[in-house]
N, C-alpha and C positions, 0 to 999 in steps of 0.2 A: 317758698312763702312769700305771699307780698306786703309791702312794706311801703307806708307813706309817710313821709316825716311832719308833714302839716297836721296830721293826725294824734301826732304825740303832745303831751304835755310839755313844756319847756320850762327850765330851771327858771326862777324867778328872776335871777340876774346872774349877767356873764360873770362866770367863775375866775379866778386868777388861782396859780398854784405857787409853793414856795420852792426854795432854791433844790432841796431835798427831792421835793417830788420833779424837779426838771432836772435830776441826774436818775436817770432807770439804769439798771445792769446791762451794759452792752452786751451783745450775742458774742458767742464763743466763734471766731471766725473760720475755726475748723471742724465746729458740728454743726451751726446753723443749717438749716434747710437753704437751699440758693433762692428760693422765691421768697423766704422771709425777708432777705434781704432785698431781691427786689420790690419787695413791698415797702419796705421803708424808705428806698430810695424816691418810688413813687411817692409816697405821701409827704416826705420832706420836701418834693418840689411843689406839689400841690399847696402847701402853706406856705411858702414862699410865694406863687402866684399870689395865694388870698390876699397876703397881707399887702404885698407889693403893689396889686392890684388898686388896694384902699389906700396907699400912699398917690397913688397916680389921681385916684379921686377926689382925694383931700385937696389936691392942686386944680381941681375945676369945677369946684362949686364952691357959693360964696357965703353961705348960712354957716354960722360960726358953731350953732346948735347941732347942725347936722354933721359938722366936722367933730364936735365932740361924740358925737354917738358912734361915728364910725372910728374913731380913735379907741373907743374902749374896747369896740371888737377887733379890731387891729391889735391892741397889746397881746390879746387871748390868743390870735394866730399865730401871734409873734412866739410865745410863751410854746406854742402846741410844736412849732418848728424847730425849739432850740431842744425840746425832749426827745422828738424823732433824731433828730441829728446825734444828740449824744448815746444812742445805741450803737451808733458804728463804734469798733472798738480800736484803741490806738494801735494795736500789733499789726492791723490791716493797712498795707501799704497803700499809695494814691492808683498805682497800676493794677493791686488786686481789686480795689474797688471800684477801678474803671470796667472791669469785667462785669461787674454786677450792672454797672450803669447800660452798657450795651446789651446785657441780657434782657434787662427791663425794657428797652428798645425794639430786640428783635421781637420780644414774645408778646407785649404790649401791644406791638401794630397789626402784627398775626392775629392776634384774636379777637382785636375789633376789627379789623379788615373782614374776617369771616362771616362777623354779624352785622357790619354795616348796610343799612338798606339804599342808601344813596350810592348812585353807581360814581358821581363824581369825588365824593369822601372819599370812597373803597379804592379809588384808581390814586387817590393823593397817596392813603395808607399804604396801597401796592410801592408805589414807586421810592418813598421815602425806607420803606422795608428793608428794600434790597440794599441800600447805602449804607443803612446802620448794621444790617447783615455783615458788609465788608470791611466796615470798622472794627466790628469783634475779631474778626479773622486777623486783621494787621494788628492789633493790641494785643492778641493772643501769643502771635509770632515775638514782640516785643517782650511780652512776659517771660516767655520761657528763653528767650536772648538774654535778657536783663539779671532774671530772677532764679533760671532755672525751675519755672514751675508750668506744670502742662494744666491752660485753663478751663480742659473738660472735667479736672475735679471741683473748679469752681464753679461751673455752670450744672454741676451734678448730672451730666449728660441729659439734661433736659431739652438741651439748643445743640444743635450742629456747628461746628467752626468752618469755614470754607470760604473761598471767593464769593463777593458778591457783584454787586454793578464795583468796579474797581474804584478806589477814592480819586484818583486822578482824572478819573472821566466825569467824576462828580461837581466840579468848578462850572457852574454857569452863571451866564450874563442874569444880575439881579432881577431886571424884569421879567423873566421868565419862571421866577418863583412864587409870582402872585397870582391866585387862582380867584375864581368865581367864588362867591360866599352862598352861603345857604340862606335859605328864605326863613326865617323863623315860624312864621306863621303855618308853613306848609312842611316842614322838615321833621321828622319824628323826633321822641323826647331821647332816643339812643343817639342818634345823629348829631343834636344838638350837645351831649355829653363828651361823645367820642373827640369832637372838635375841639372842647373844652381842656379835657383831659390831656390828650395827647400833644396838645399847644404847652400846656405844663411842665410835663416830662422831657418835651423836648427842649425848653427855656432853661430846665436844671440840669438838663446835660451840656448845654451851651455855655452857662454860667460857671459848671464844675471845670470845663477843661479852658476856658478863655483864663482863667484864674490861676489852675494847677500847672499850668504849663513852664511857667517861671521856677515851679517850686521842686517840677522833677530833676532828680539828682543822680539818676543812675547813669546816662549818656543824653549826650547833644541830640543825638538822632530822636530820641524820644521828648525830648522837648518840642524839636520840631514836628514830630506827628501831633502831638496833643495841639499846636498851634493849627497846623495844615484842617485836622478833624472839625476843632473849634469852629472854624469857618464854615463847614460844612452846615453844622449844627445849627449855626445863625440862618442858614438859606431854609432850613426846615422849619426853625420857628416862624422864617417869613413867609413860605406857604402855609402852613397850619391855621397861624393867626389870621389870614386872610379868608378861611374858611367862615369863623363866625360870623353871625349876622351884625354886622356894626351900627345898624340902624337903632338899637337897643339905646335909651337914657342909661345913666351911670348907675341909676338906682335899680333899675331892671337887671342890669350886669351883676350889681350886688347881690341880686336876690339868686340868678343862676349860679354865680361862683359859691353860695353857701349850700345850693342843692346838688351842687355837685362834690362837695365836700362830703355831704351827708349819704351819698350814692357811694362815693369813695370808701367812706370808713365802715359803712354797712357790708360792703363786696368785702375790705379785707377781715374783716371780723369773720366773716362765715368759711372763709378761705384759707384763714391763718391756723398754722400747725404748731407755734410756740404758744404756751399759755401766757408767757408775760406779757408778749410783745401783742398778743392779743388782747389783753387787759386795757391796754394802751388804747388800739382801735375802740375798743366798747367805750370806754371815757371820754373818748375824744369826740365819737360820734353824741355823747350826750349833749357834750359842748355845743357840737354844730348844730344840732336841732335848735338850741336857744339862740345861736346867732340867725338860724334861718328865719325863725319866728320875728325876730327882732327887724331885720331887714323887710321882711313883710311888710311890719307895722311902718316900719320908715318910708316904705312905696304908697302905703295908704294915706299916710300925712302928709308927703310932700309932692304926691304927686295925683293922690284921692285915685288910686289903681287897686286892684284885688292882685293877689298871689295868682289866681287863676288865670287872670288876664295875660301872664308871660308863661306860665307852666301849668298849662289846661287840667292835666291830672298828674296829680303828685305821686302818684304810684310808680315804684321804681320799676323799671324796664328789666331784661336779664341782668344779673349781676356779672362782675369780672370775676371770672376764676381761672388763675395760673394753674393751681395743682391738677385741673382734668383736662386742660389744652396740650400739654407738652407734643404727645404724638400727633394731634392735629395740627398743631404748627410746622412741626417738622415737613409733614407732607403737603401744606399749602405753600411754604418759602419756597418749595423744590418747585410747585407748579407754577409760582410766579418767576422764580427765576428763569426757567424755562422759555417762559414766553413773553418776558418784557425785560429779561437784562440788556438789551440792547438800548433800550429807550432814554431818552432825555426829556426836559421841558422845553414847550413852546408855547409861553404865553398862559391860557386858560387850559390849555389841553398838553399833550406827551405824545411824541412822533418817535418812531423809531432814527437814530440819527443817521442811519443809510440815506433815509429820504428827504434829510434837512439841505437846502440850497447851500453850494459852498459859502456864500455870502451871509451866512446866518451868525447871529451874533454871538451864539455858542462857540461855535469855532474861533471867533476872535479874541474871546475872553478867556476860554480856556488855555491857548496858545499864550496870551500875554501873562497870566499867572502862572502857568507851569516851565514857560519856556523851554529847556531841555528836560523832558520828561523823568530822564535816569537822575537826575538829583533831585526829584521831590521824592519827600519824605516818607508818604505812605508805601511809594515802590521800593525806598532803598532799603527799609526794615524789611521785607520779603526779599530781596536781593541780597542782602546782607546775608540774613538766615539762612539761602539757599547756598550761598558758597560755602558758608561753615558747616553747615549739617548734611548737606546734599541734597537735600530739600525740603521744600518748607514744612511748617507743623499745621495739619488739621485734626479735627474730629467729627471725621464724617464716616456713617452709618452705611455709605454705598456709594458709587460711581455718582461725580458730581452732574446734574442734569445737563449742566452746559460744557457742549464736547471741547470750545476755546479754553475752557477754565479747568479741565482734567488735569491738563500737565502739572506735577508737584517738583519741577525741575526749571519753571520759566515762569515769571509774572508776567501775566496779558495785561499791559497798558493799554489795552485798544478798544477792549470791548468798552460799547457806550460813547466811544469818543473819537474813532479813525472810522469812515466808511468802510464798509464792505470787509471790516474785521470781526464780525461775532464769532464766525465758523472757520477761521484760519489765523494764523499768523503770517501768513506768506505774503500777503498784499504789498505790495511794492512803497506803498506810501506809510506802511506802519514802522516805526521804528523801536530798534531792539536794542536793547543797554547789552 
């Protein structure tokens, strides 16, 4: 069913809620569908992005009337974020919640990549997909080691858990994370939405890890793992934010943010299986339609532009649907793993690490940051688990598509990092711990 939020009648004023309304009933961590948790994390990150963007906008415009107008919308976005955040139950640990973050990163990225019409954006999604996939595997082993919980139960078996591009191989020179931006005048509506959505989602993950690392109290190794993966999430944010068309004005960006929120709430509302949570998505959609119409008015008032000049057709493209994509995602991830696991970034493009010159900044930076890879947290988690259990923890429905990542008794720290190591561990340049 087609839906255009610009054709909807907005509320007369921006609405606010009281403390009781901002304290919804949390989900039951043992009963909630894993994708309900994923949607909550996504929309929490979307609301953070919305209000943080408006804070930055307020610091870069001079008209106080405009700053007051955006302050009203920003306060409403803040309330929405607080309400969504309150859905997380207090008995869900930092690490259990982290599994939801990585399941979101994996399944959202795979879902968007399969529908993405722009090849450059799709390749960006594919590249980070394999890294978030590996993060899920390493956090899952930490979860079993520190808490005795199998992550396959938390992900509802919707998502496989096995090695991706090894995290130790993901540490790249910063300049290689900046990609070519899309041309908003030529890009499809779906491409523009994807760029904004994935940036917000990865930013939320980066923020969560960079702040939670010091609060993780089950092991020092766990603290170090959060710190390491938080750095990779920063790299992902750098890459994804570079895709968006930065030539937009502040007010054009504001309109796109509000449109993206409408699109997401409408998608989540159609996909949600929890009636309590679905009602929140429905209520927030109504609020965001008002924010969108207010942003259109501000664009007209201050820049003499109509919303159609930014979003030519407001009708939503295909919606996001976690519930219908699980099997497709599994097959797609396996294909991307098989074809691109040995890739690394090289300025605006990607390249098999074996084809990079020895003088490439990637090798220098990776060696500088990691030092002896045997001491890097992402490797030590798996190495310690194998030492204690005899083999790593995985949830995979069939054999790993990459031969060099099939062994459950040895963590391959060379794929995507050392030349000639994708299909063997016997290269003389490879370091074994």
